[in-house]
C-alpha positions in Angstrom: -63.6 33.0 -48.0 -64.1 30.7 -45.0 -60.6 31.6 -43.8 -61.4 35.3 -43.9 -64.7 34.8 -42.1 -63.2 32.8 -39.3 -60.2 35.2 -39.0 -62.5 38.2 -38.5 -65.2 36.5 -36.5 -64.0 38.0 -33.1 -64.1 41.5 -34.6 -67.6 41.0 -35.9 -68.8 39.5 -32.6 -67.4 42.4 -30.6 -69.2 45.0 -32.9 -72.4 43.1 -33.7 -74.4 45.4 -31.4 -73.4 48.4 -33.5 -74.3 46.8 -36.9 -78.1 46.6 -36.6 -81.2 46.7 -34.5 -84.6 45.2 -35.2 -87.4 47.5 -36.3 -90.6 47.0 -38.3 -89.5 43.4 -39.0 -86.3 44.6 -40.6 -83.0 46.0 -39.4 -81.6 49.6 -39.1 -77.9 50.4 -39.0 -76.6 51.5 -35.7 -73.3 52.7 -34.4 -71.7 56.2 -34.8 -73.2 58.9 -36.9 -70.8 60.7 -39.3 -72.1 63.4 -41.6 -69.4 62.4 -44.1 -71.1 59.1 -44.8 -74.7 60.0 -44.6 -77.2 61.3 -47.1 -80.8 62.7 -46.8 -83.7 60.3 -46.6 -85.9 60.8 -49.7 -89.0 60.6 -47.6 -88.4 62.8 -44.6 -85.4 64.9 -45.7 -83.3 64.2 -42.6 -79.6 63.4 -43.1 -80.0 59.9 -41.7 -79.0 57.2 -44.3 -75.6 55.8 -45.1 -74.5 56.7 -48.6 -75.0 53.8 -51.0 -76.7 51.5 -48.5 -79.6 50.0 -50.4 -82.2 48.7 -48.0 -81.3 50.8 -45.0 -84.2 52.1 -43.0 -84.4 55.7 -41.9 -84.5 55.9 -38.1 -86.6 59.1 -38.4 -89.5 58.0 -40.7 -88.8 54.3 -41.3 -88.7 54.6 -45.1 -86.5 51.8 -46.5 -84.1 53.2 -48.9 -84.8 51.8 -52.4 -82.1 52.6 -54.9 -84.5 51.7 -57.8 -86.9 54.4 -56.6 -84.4 56.9 -55.2 -86.1 60.3 -55.4 -88.7 59.5 -58.1 -91.9 60.2 -56.2 -94.5 58.3 -58.3 -92.7 55.0 -58.6 -94.0 52.2 -56.3 -91.2 50.9 -54.0 -91.0 47.2 -53.7 -88.9 47.6 -50.5 -91.8 49.7 -49.0 -94.6 47.3 -50.0 -95.7 49.2 -53.1 -95.8 52.6 -51.3 -94.7 55.5 -53.5 -92.4 58.2 -52.2 -95.1 60.8 -52.7 -97.5 58.8 -50.4 -94.8 58.2 -47.8 -94.0 62.0 -47.7 -97.7 62.8 -47.2 -97.8 60.2 -44.4 -94.7 61.6 -42.8 -96.1 65.2 -42.8 -99.4 63.9 -41.2 -98.3 61.2 -38.8 -94.5 61.4 -38.5 -93.7 58.1 -40.2 -93.9 56.7 -43.8 -96.8 54.4 -42.8 -99.2 54.1 -40.0 -97.7 50.8 -38.9 -94.3 52.4 -38.4 -95.5 55.3 -36.2 -94.6 53.4 -33.1 -91.0 53.0 -34.3 -90.4 56.5 -35.7 -88.6 59.2 -33.8 -90.8 61.8 -32.1 -90.4 65.4 -33.4 -88.4 66.5 -30.3 -85.9 63.7 -30.7 -85.3 64.6 -34.4 -83.3 67.7 -33.4 -80.0 65.7 -33.3 -80.3 65.0 -37.0 -79.7 67.7 -39.7 -82.5 68.3 -42.1 -81.8 69.0 -45.8 -83.5 72.4 -45.4 -80.8 73.3 -42.9 -77.9 72.6 -45.2 -76.0 75.6 -46.5 
């Protein structure tokens, strides 16, 4: 394991800026957006989360993807400090983020246009 880590260290160092950026005290994946590897955020409905990435934070609404909650609206999410998906959706509709604290980090409505919304899928 140590050999692999040291062997690939230069590659990780070169691409570290693409891997994550701080937000809301956590990290959001960065890099290139590819529709083939992205799924819709259960909170805001934008195609913005990497498929299968538990704990990834949506750059649109800042909902942290919680695979134990997935799309079940009334289950409190531990990753989102006990907030249910239903509460987060209401918050997103009203303030543009899953919580009031994350409004300053969420993308404004005019910037969201570069992301596809689930309602636009054919």
